[in-house]
Structures are given as structure tokens and as C-alpha cells.
C-alpha positions in Angstrom: -2.0 23.6 -16.5 -4.4 20.9 -17.6 -3.2 18.0 -19.8 -4.7 17.8 -23.3 -6.7 14.7 -24.2 -7.9 15.7 -27.7 -5.7 16.1 -30.8 -6.7 16.4 -34.5 -4.7 13.3 -35.5 -4.1 10.1 -33.6 -1.7 7.3 -34.3 -2.8 3.9 -33.0 -1.5 0.3 -33.0 -4.1 -2.3 -33.5 -4.3 -5.9 -32.3 -5.2 -8.9 -34.6 -8.9 -8.2 -34.1 -8.6 -4.6 -35.3 -9.1 -3.2 -31.8 -6.8 -0.4 -30.4 -3.9 -2.1 -28.6 -2.0 1.1 -27.9 -2.4 4.8 -28.5 1.0 5.8 -29.8 0.6 9.6 -30.3 -1.8 12.5 -30.5 -0.7 15.4 -32.8 -2.4 18.5 -34.1 -0.1 19.3 -37.1 -0.7 16.9 -40.1 2.9 17.0 -41.3 4.2 16.0 -37.9 1.5 13.3 -37.5 2.6 11.9 -40.9 6.2 11.8 -39.8 5.2 10.1 -36.5 3.2 7.5 -38.4 6.2 6.8 -40.7 8.5 6.5 -37.6 6.0 4.0 -36.0 6.1 1.9 -39.2 9.9 1.8 -39.0 9.8 0.9 -35.3 7.1 -1.8 -35.7 7.3 -2.9 -39.3 4.8 -5.8 -39.0 2.2 -4.1 -36.7 -1.1 -2.7 -37.9 -0.9 1.1 -37.4 -3.4 3.7 -38.2 -3.2 7.5 -38.7 -6.6 9.0 -38.2 -8.1 12.5 -38.2 -11.3 12.1 -36.1 -13.1 9.1 -37.5 -11.4 9.3 -40.9 -8.5 6.9 -41.6 -5.7 8.7 -43.4 -3.2 5.9 -43.5 -3.6 2.2 -42.6 -0.5 0.0 -42.7 -2.7 -3.0 -43.5 -3.5 -1.4 -46.9 -0.9 -1.4 -49.7 0.5 2.0 -50.4 0.4 3.1 -54.0 2.8 6.0 -53.8 5.4 7.0 -51.3 
């Protein structure tokens, strides 16, 4: 069995320059990816964390959230 390297959604932690510091997760299902993103925010509340689908940013912890 071959390991998968591509997923629809990625959750990444960024450094101070906006570069990827650590790839936290790769997930196909959006609802699961959203839950993983929320868990990452709780685990690292002051870190810059992105949830992306391809090149599109879905959530960015550096942006204020209007609705929860």
C-alpha cells in the first residue's frame, strides 16, 4: 500500500514570516478538516494556522472571525 501525499484540505502552522513551519494535517472531508483546524487553534492559541483547499485559504487564524 502506498502512502497518500495529496489531500483536498491542509492545515498548516506558519512562522513569523508567513512560511510553512509545520504541516499539521491533510484531510479530504471538509467537516473533519474544519474540526482539526479548530483543535489546532485550541492546542496552539497564539500560532498562525491556515486551513486551505488547494491554493484557496478557507480559514486563517491571523484574520478576525466574524461568526463562530
